[in-house]
DOLO-976126 format. One record per atom (N, C-alpha, C): residue in three letters; x, y, z. Coordinates in steps of 0.2 Angstrom, whole numbers, plus 2048, in hexadecimal, padded with zeros to 3 digits. Each point is the difference from the previous one (the first is absolute). Layout:
% DOLO-976126
ALAXYZ
...
//
This chain:
% DOLO-976126
UNK8047FA800
UNK7FC806800
UNK804806800
UNK7FD806800
UNK804806800
UNK802802807
UNK807802800
UNK803801806
UNK7FF7FB806
UNK8017FA7FE
UNK7FF7FA804
UNK8067FE802
UNK8017FF807
UNK8067FD802
UNK7FF7FC806
UNK8057FC803
UNK7FF7FC805
UNK806801805
UNK7FE801806
UNK805801806
UNK8027F9802
UNK8077FF801
UNK8027FA802
UNK800800808
UNK7FF7FA803
UNK8007FF807
UNK806803804
UNK800801806
UNK805803804
UNK8037FC806
UNK805801802
UNK8037FD806
UNK803806805
UNK8017FE806
UNK804805805
UNK8077FD801
UNK8058047FF
UNK8077FF801
UNK802803806
UNK8017FC806
UNK802803806
UNK808801801
UNK8037FC7FC
UNK808800800
UNK8027FF7F9
UNK8038067FD
UNK8028007F9
UNK8077FC800
UNK8017FB7FC
UNK8067FC800
UNK8068047FD
UNK7FE8057FC
UNK8058047FC
UNK802806803
UNK7FD802806
UNK801806803
UNK7FC8067FE
UNK7FB7FE7FB
UNK7FB8057FE
UNK7FB802805
UNK7FA8037FD
UNK7FB802804
UNK7FC7F9802
UNK7FB801805
UNK7FC7FB802
UNK7F98037FF
UNK7FB7FC801
UNK7F98027FF
UNK7FC7FC7FB
UNK7FB8027FD
UNK7FC7FD7FB
UNK8038007F9
UNK8017FA7FD
UNK8027FF7F9
UNK7FB7FC7FC
UNK8008027FA
UNK7FC7FC7FB
UNK8037F97FF
UNK7FC7FB7FD
UNK8037F9800
UNK8067FF7FC
UNK8028047FA
UNK8067FE7FD
UNK806802805
UNK7FF806803
UNK805802805
UNK8017FB806
UNK7FA7FD802
UNK8017FB805
UNK8047FA7FE
UNK7FF7FE7FA
UNK8047FA7FD
UNK807802800
UNK8028067FD
UNK807802800
UNK803800806
UNK7FD803805
UNK802801807
UNK8017F9803
UNK7FC7FC7FF
UNK8007F9804
UNK8067FC7FD
UNK8008007F9
UNK8047FB7FC
UNK8068037FD
UNK801806800
UNK8058037FC
UNK8008007F9
UNK7FA7FE7FD
UNK7FF8007F9
UNK7F98007FE
UNK7FF8027FA
UNK7F98017FE
UNK8007FF7F8
UNK7FB7FC7FE
UNK7FE8007F8
UNK7F98017FF
UNK7FF8057FC
UNK7F98017FE
UNK7FF7FF7F9
UNK7FB7FB7FE
UNK7FE7FE7FA
UNK7F98027FD
UNK8008037FA
UNK7FA8037FE
UNK7FF7FD7F9
UNK7FA7FD7FF
UNK7FE7FE7F9
UNK7FA8057FE
UNK8018037FB
UNK7FB8067FF
UNK7FF8017F8
UNK7FB8037FE
UNK7FE8027F9
UNK801808800
UNK8048027FB
UNK8018077FE
UNK7FC8017FA
UNK7FB805800
UNK7FC8017FA
UNK8048057FC
UNK7FE8017FA
UNK8038057FB
UNK800807804
UNK805804800
UNK800806804
UNK8007FF807
UNK8027FA803
UNK7FF7FF807
UNK806803804
UNK7FF802806
UNK805803804
UNK7FD7FF808
UNK805802804
UNK7FE800807
UNK8047FC804
UNK7FF800807
UNK8047FC805
UNK7FD7FA801
UNK8047FA800
UNK7FD7FA802
UNK8007FF808
UNK806803803
UNK800800807
UNK804806803
UNK7FE803805
UNK803805803
UNK800801808
UNK803804803
UNK800800807
UNK801807803
UNK7FD802806
UNK801806803
UNK801800807
UNK803805803
UNK8027FF807
UNK7FB804805
UNK7FB8047FD
UNK7FC804805
UNK7F87FF7FE
UNK7FE8027FA
UNK7F98007FF
UNK7FE7FC7FA
UNK7FA7FE800
UNK7FD7FC7FB
UNK7FC8047FB
UNK7FE7FD7FA
UNK7FC8047FB
UNK7F9801804
UNK7FD8067FE
UNK8028057FB
UNK805806803
UNK8027FF806
UNK805805802
UNK8068007FC
UNK804805801
UNK8078017FD
UNK8057FE805
UNK8047FB7FF
UNK8057FE804
UNK806805800
UNK804800805
UNK806804800
UNK8067FC7FE
UNK7FF7F9800
UNK8067FC7FE
UNK7FC7F97FD
UNK8027FF7FA
UNK7FD7FA7FD
UNK8047FF7F9
UNK8007F97FE
UNK8037FF7F9
UNK7FB7FA7FD
UNK8017FF7FA
UNK7FD7FB7FC
UNK8067FB7FE
UNK8007FA803
UNK8057FB7FF
UNK8007FD7F9
UNK7FA7FF7FD
UNK7FF7FE7F9
UNK7FA8047FD
UNK8028037FA
UNK7FB8047FD
UNK8028007F8
UNK7FA8017FC
UNK8018027F9
UNK8008077FF
UNK8058047FE
UNK800807800
UNK7FC8037FA
UNK800807800
UNK7FD8037FB
UNK8038007F9
UNK8077FD801
UNK8037FF7FA
UNK8007F97FD
UNK7FB7FC803
UNK7FF7FA7FD
UNK8057FA802
UNK805802805
UNK8057FB802
UNK7FE7FE807
UNK8027FA802
UNK7FF7FD806
UNK806801805
UNK7FE802806
UNK805802805
UNK8007FC806
UNK8067FE802
UNK8017FD807
UNK804806804
UNK7FE801806
UNK803806804
UNK8017FE807
UNK805803803
UNK801800807
UNK804806802
UNK800802807
UNK805805802
UNK8027FE807
UNK805803802
UNK8037FF807
UNK802806804
UNK8027FF806
UNK801805805
UNK8068057FD
UNK8047FD7FC
UNK8068047FE
UNK7FF8047F9
UNK7F9802800
UNK7FE8037FA
UNK8017FD7F9
UNK8007F9800
UNK8007FC7FA
UNK7F98007FE
UNK7FF8037FA
UNK7F97FF7FD
UNK8017FD7F9
UNK7FF7FA7FF
UNK8027FC7FA
UNK7FA7FD7FD
UNK8017FF7F9
UNK7FB7FC7FC
UNK8037FC7FB
UNK7FD7FB7FE
UNK8017FC7FA
UNK7FA8017FB
UNK8018007FA
UNK7FA8007FC
UNK8017FC7FA
UNK7FB7FE7FD
UNK8007FB7FA
UNK7FA8027FC
UNK8008007F9
UNK7FA8017FC
UNK7FB7FA801
UNK7FA8027FF
UNK7FA7FB801
UNK7FB8027FB
UNK7FD7FB7FE
UNK7FA8007FB
UNK7FA7FE803
UNK7FA8027FD
UNK7FA7FE802
UNK7FF7F8800
UNK7FD7FD805
UNK7FF7F9801
UNK8017FE807
UNK8017F9800
UNK8017FD807
UNK807800801
UNK802801807
UNK807800802
UNK8017FE807
UNK8067FD801
UNK8027FE807
UNK806805802
UNK7FF804805
UNK805804803
UNK8027FE807
UNK8077FF802
UNK8027FE806
UNK805805803
UNK7FE803806
UNK805805803
UNK8027FC807
UNK807800801
UNK8037FC805
UNK805804804
UNK8007FF806
UNK805804804
UNK8037FC806
UNK806801801
UNK8047FD805
UNK803805804
UNK7FE801807
UNK802805804
UNK8057FE806
UNK803805802
UNK805800806
UNK7FF806804
UNK804801805
UNK800806804
UNK8048067FC
UNK8047FE7FB
UNK8048057FD
UNK7FF8017F8
UNK7FD7FB7FD
UNK7FF8007F9
UNK7FA7FC7FE
UNK7FF8007F9
UNK7FB7FC7FD
UNK8017FF7F9
UNK7FD7FB7FD
UNK8007FF7F9
UNK7F97FE7FE
UNK7FE8047FA
UNK7F97FE7FD
UNK8027FD7FA
UNK7FC7FA7FE
UNK8017FC7FA
UNK7F98017FC
UNK8018007FA
UNK7FA8027FC
UNK7FF7FB7FA
UNK7FA7FD7FF
UNK7FF7FB7FB
UNK7F98027FC
UNK8007FF7F9
UNK7FA8017FD
UNK7FF7FB7FB
UNK7FB7FC800
UNK7FE7FB7FC
UNK8057FA800
UNK8037FF806
UNK8057FB800
UNK8078027FF
UNK8018067FD
UNK8078027FF
UNK802805805
UNK8077FF802
UNK803804804
UNK8018077FD
UNK7FE806804
UNK8018067FD
UNK806804803
UNK8017FE807
UNK806803803
UNK7FF801807
UNK805803803
UNK800801808
UNK801807802
UNK7FE802806
UNK802807802
UNK8037FF807
UNK806803801
UNK8047FF806
UNK7FE807804
UNK7FE7FF806
UNK7FF806804
UNK804800807
UNK802805802
UNK804801807
UNK7FB802805
UNK8017FE806
UNK7FB802805
UNK7FA7FC801
UNK7FC802804
UNK7F97FC801
UNK7FB8027FA
UNK7FD7FB7FE
UNK7FB8027FA
UNK7FA803803
UNK7FC8037FB
UNK7F9802802
UNK7FC7FA802
UNK8017FB7FE
UNK7FB7FA802
UNK8017FE807
UNK806801803
UNK8007FE807
UNK801806804
UNK8018067FD
UNK801806804
UNK7FB8067FF
UNK7FE8017FA
UNK7FC8057FE
UNK802807802
UNK8078017FF
UNK803807802
UNK7FF801807
UNK8017FB804
UNK800801807
UNK7F97FF803
UNK7FB7FE7FD
UNK7FA7FF802
UNK7FE7F97FE
UNK7FB7FD803
UNK7FD7F97FE
UNK7FC8027F9
UNK7FF7FA7FD
UNK7FC8017F9
UNK7FA7FC801
UNK7FB803802
UNK7FA7FC802
UNK7FB7FE7FA
UNK8018047FB
UNK7FB8007FA
UNK8047FD7FA
UNK7FE7FA7FE
UNK8027FD7F9
UNK7FA7FF7FC
UNK8008027FA
UNK7FA8007FC
UNK8017FC7FA
UNK7FB7FC7FE
UNK8007FD7F9
UNK7FC8047FC
UNK8038027FA
UNK7FC8047FB
UNK800807800
UNK805803804
UNK801807800
UNK806802804
UNK803806800
UNK805803803
UNK800807800
UNK804803804
UNK800808801
UNK808801800
UNK8028057FC
UNK807802800
UNK8018067FC
UNK807802800
UNK8028067FD
UNK8078007FF
UNK8038027FA
UNK8078007FE
UNK8027F97FD
UNK7FC7FB7FF
UNK8027FA7FD
UNK7FF8017F8
UNK8037FC7FC
UNK8008017F9
UNK7F97FE7FE
UNK7FD8047FB
UNK7F97FF7FD
UNK7FB7FE805
UNK800803806
UNK7FB7FF805
UNK7FD807802
UNK7F98017FF
UNK7FD806801
UNK801802807
UNK802807801
UNK802802806
UNK7FB802805
UNK8007FE806
UNK7FB801805
UNK7F97FF7FF
UNK7FF7FA7FD
UNK7FA7FD7FF
UNK8007F8801
UNK7FA7FE801
UNK7FF7F8800
UNK8007FE7F9
UNK8047FB7FE
UNK8017FE7FA
UNK7FD7F97FF
UNK7FA7FF7FE
UNK7FC7FA800
UNK8027FC7FA
UNK8007F9801
UNK8017FC7FA
UNK7FA7FF7FC
UNK8008017FA
UNK7F97FF7FC
UNK8007FA7FC
UNK8047FB802
UNK7FF7F97FD
UNK7FD7FB805
UNK8017FA7FF
UNK7FE7FB805
UNK8057FC803
UNK7FF7FE806
UNK8057FC804
UNK7FD7F9802
UNK8037FB7FD
UNK7FD7F9801
UNK8037FD806
UNK806802802
UNK8037FC806
UNK806804803
UNK800800807
UNK806803803
UNK8027FB805
UNK8077FE800
UNK8027FC805
UNK806803804
UNK8017FF806
UNK805802804
UNK8047FA803
UNK8078017FF
UNK8057FB803
UNK804803805
UNK8027FC805
UNK805802805
UNK8077FE7FE
UNK8028007FA
UNK8067FE7FD
UNK8018047F9
UNK8068007FE
UNK8028037F9
UNK8007FA7FC
UNK7FB8007FB
UNK7FF7FA7FB
UNK8068007FC
UNK8037FA7FE
UNK8058007FB
UNK7FE7FF7F9
UNK8048007FB
UNK7FE8007F9
UNK7FC7FA7FE
UNK8027FA803
UNK7FC7FA7FF
UNK7F9801802
UNK7FF802806
UNK7FA801803
UNK7FC8057FC
UNK8038057FE
UNK7FC8057FC
UNK7FE7FD7F9
UNK8057FC7FD
UNK7FE7FD7FA
UNK7FA7FB800
UNK8007FD806
UNK7FA7FB801
UNK7FA804800
UNK7FF806802
UNK7FA804800
UNK7FD8017F9
UNK8058017FB
UNK7FE8017F9
UNK8008077FE
UNK7FD8017FB
UNK8008077FD
UNK7F9803800
UNK7FF8067FE
UNK7F9803800
UNK7FB7FC7FC
UNK8027FD7FA
UNK7FB7FC7FC
UNK8007F9802
UNK8047FE804
UNK8007F9802
UNK8027FF808
UNK7FB801804
UNK801800807
UNK8007F8802
UNK8057FE803
UNK8017F9801
UNK7FE7FE808
UNK800805804
UNK7FF7FF807
UNK805803804
UNK7FF7FF807
UNK805803805
UNK8047FB803
UNK806801801
UNK8047FB804
UNK7FE801808
UNK8017FA804
UNK7FE800807
UNK803806804
UNK7FD801805
UNK804805805
UNK7FD806801
UNK7FB8027FC
UNK7FD807801
UNK7FC800807
UNK800806803
UNK7FC801806
UNK7F98037FF
UNK7FF8047FA
UNK7FA8037FF
UNK7FF7FF7F8
UNK7FA7FF7FE
UNK7FE7FF7F9
UNK7F9803800
UNK7FF8057FB
UNK7FA8037FE
UNK7FE7FF7F9
UNK7FB7FD7FF
UNK7FE7FE7F9
UNK7FA8047FE
UNK8008037FA
UNK7FB8057FE
UNK7F97FD800
UNK7FE7FA7FF
UNK7F97FE800
UNK7FE7FE807
UNK804802805
UNK7FE7FF807
UNK7FD806803
UNK8008057FC
UNK7FD807803
UNK7F9800800
UNK7FD802806
UNK7F9800801
UNK7FE807800
UNK7FC8027FB
UNK7FE807800
UNK7FC803805
UNK7FB7FB803
UNK7FC802805
UNK803802806
UNK8057FC802
UNK804801807
UNK8068047FE
UNK8028017FA
UNK8068037FE
UNK8067FD803
UNK8007F9801
UNK8067FD803
UNK8037FB7FA
UNK807801800
UNK8047FC7FB
UNK8037FB805
UNK7FD7FA7FF
UNK8027FA805
UNK8077FD7FE
UNK8047FF805
UNK8067FD7FF
UNK7FF7F97FF
UNK8037FD7FA
UNK7FF7F97FF
UNK8067FB802
UNK805803804
UNK8057FC802
UNK7FF7FC806
UNK7FB801804
UNK7FE7FC806
UNK803803806
UNK8038067FF
UNK803803806
UNK7FC806803
UNK7FA8017FD
UNK7FC805803
UNK8018077FF
UNK8058027FC
UNK8018077FF
UNK7FB8037FB
UNK7FA802802
UNK7FB8037FC
UNK8018077FF
UNK7FF8027FA
UNK8018077FE
UNK7F9803800
UNK7FF806803
UNK7FA804800
UNK8008057FA
UNK7FB8007FC
UNK7FF8057FB
UNK7FD806802
UNK8038067FE
UNK7FD807802
UNK7FD8047FA
//
């Protein structure tokens, strides 16, 4: 639907293992903080002229308010390219981009964190796009000194990133069929086993949360987790 997004569940971190902030974090941050690694898998359809954020996070307020700190970790920019993004406490703001055409695609954003640095790995349709090396604590586990309570599927808010409309919510205008969250960095063999956009083969074991498009219930606006772990996402 128009301006439709899904806020992922949250957890409370009382002791940050990397020396960052404590408090309420969204599910992807919870996974990264607990396991030191995170992989986010998206299977989605991009229409002609499609653009918008697949996933984004903010450290203070939720839509429709304007956050003071937020990024889009995966988005299709106004220039038609697909972007993977992350930033760190040492003012590292970095992206990887790759051309993308209309149709079905599988994008995977992965991060391995520590108390001093992190690496983001990017895949599109089973192919390795590249990596981003970051110094310091990343936004995912630090939020520029604050917790990151809001992780949203289908939108993000940001400014200063390539081909991203400044200071507005950037809603994805395509269709999302599947989102899977892993507590590990998937290797190239695992990524290849998922398939490409036109031939989705399935997911390797080990995910901790799985949302599939046909489980969305419009009446209750709940997108039900299919992993068996009970991480339900509430639609707003």
